[in-house]
C-alpha positions in Angstrom: -60.1 30.5 -146.9 -61.9 30.9 -150.3 -65.4 32.3 -150.0 -67.9 32.7 -152.8 -71.2 34.6 -152.4 -73.9 34.5 -155.0 -76.6 37.1 -155.4 -79.1 38.4 -158.0 -81.6 35.6 -158.0 -85.4 36.1 -157.8 -88.7 35.6 -159.5 -89.0 36.5 -163.1 -91.6 35.8 -165.8 -90.9 33.6 -168.8 -88.9 35.6 -171.4 -87.4 37.8 -168.7 -83.9 38.4 -167.6 -81.7 38.2 -164.5 -78.1 38.8 -163.8 -76.4 36.7 -161.2 -73.2 37.7 -159.4 -70.6 35.7 -157.6 -68.2 37.7 -155.4 -65.0 35.9 -154.4 -62.7 36.5 -151.5 -59.7 34.6 -150.0 -57.9 34.0 -153.3 -56.4 35.8 -156.3 -59.5 36.0 -158.4 -57.8 36.7 -161.7 -56.1 33.3 -161.5 -59.2 31.3 -160.9 -61.2 29.2 -163.4 -64.9 29.9 -162.5 -68.0 27.8 -163.0 -71.8 28.2 -162.7 -73.9 25.2 -161.7 -77.6 24.8 -161.0 -79.8 22.3 -159.3 -83.6 22.1 -160.0 -86.0 20.4 -157.6 -85.7 16.7 -157.9 -82.7 16.8 -160.2 -79.0 16.4 -159.9 -76.8 19.5 -159.9 -75.6 20.3 -163.4 -72.9 22.4 -164.9 -74.1 25.5 -166.7 -71.1 27.6 -167.8 -67.5 28.4 -167.1 -64.9 31.0 -167.8 -61.1 30.6 -167.7 -58.4 33.1 -166.8 -58.1 34.3 -170.4 -61.9 34.9 -170.8 -62.7 31.8 -172.8 -66.2 30.5 -172.1 -68.2 27.3 -172.4 -71.9 26.7 -172.0 -74.4 23.9 -171.5 -76.2 23.4 -174.8 -79.6 24.3 -173.5 -78.4 27.8 -172.4 -76.3 28.7 -175.4 -77.4 32.0 -176.9 -79.4 32.9 -173.9 -76.8 33.0 -171.0 -73.5 34.9 -170.9 -70.8 34.3 -168.4 -68.3 37.1 -167.7 -65.9 38.3 -165.0 -64.7 41.6 -163.7 -61.3 41.0 -162.1 -61.1 44.5 -160.6 -64.3 43.6 -158.6 -63.4 40.0 -157.9 -66.8 39.1 -159.3 -68.2 36.6 -161.9 -71.5 37.2 -163.6 -74.2 35.2 -165.3 -76.5 37.2 -167.5 -79.6 35.2 -168.2 -82.0 36.3 -171.0 -85.0 34.7 -172.5 -85.6 32.7 -169.3 -87.7 29.6 -169.4 -89.6 27.8 -166.6 -87.1 24.9 -166.9 -84.3 27.3 -165.9 -85.8 27.4 -162.4 -83.1 26.2 -160.0 -80.7 27.2 -157.3 -77.7 28.6 -159.0 -74.2 28.0 -157.5 -70.8 29.4 -158.3 -67.7 27.2 -158.0 -64.0 27.4 -158.2 -61.8 24.4 -157.6 -63.5 22.5 -154.7 -65.2 25.6 -153.3 -68.9 26.4 -153.6 -71.1 29.3 -152.9 -74.3 29.1 -150.9 -76.5 29.4 -154.0 -79.2 31.9 -155.1 -82.7 30.9 -156.1 -84.0 31.6 -159.6 -87.7 31.0 -160.3 -89.1 31.5 -163.7 -92.9 31.4 -163.6 -96.0 33.3 -164.7 
């Protein structure tokens, strides 16, 4: 079965950076369209970014210019580089492909 495991979350000050990873097993990673979502306390889960099999990317407007989604097919891993982080970026971040979700990783942006 498809399994996705996120890592890289943590506590960072406003303006700081984090890189999230999503490692995939149980499927041919190079053929998967991959998404990042996030869910902040008291809010609905929202889509953040995706990357297709050809490397084309899309972003939520509020993260454009600050976040970069990428993939390393040799490592079966998707990444989300997050720069210039803001308190409103605080959320649990999830990776997704098709109907499969990872367990999430907590990102907290606070002074």
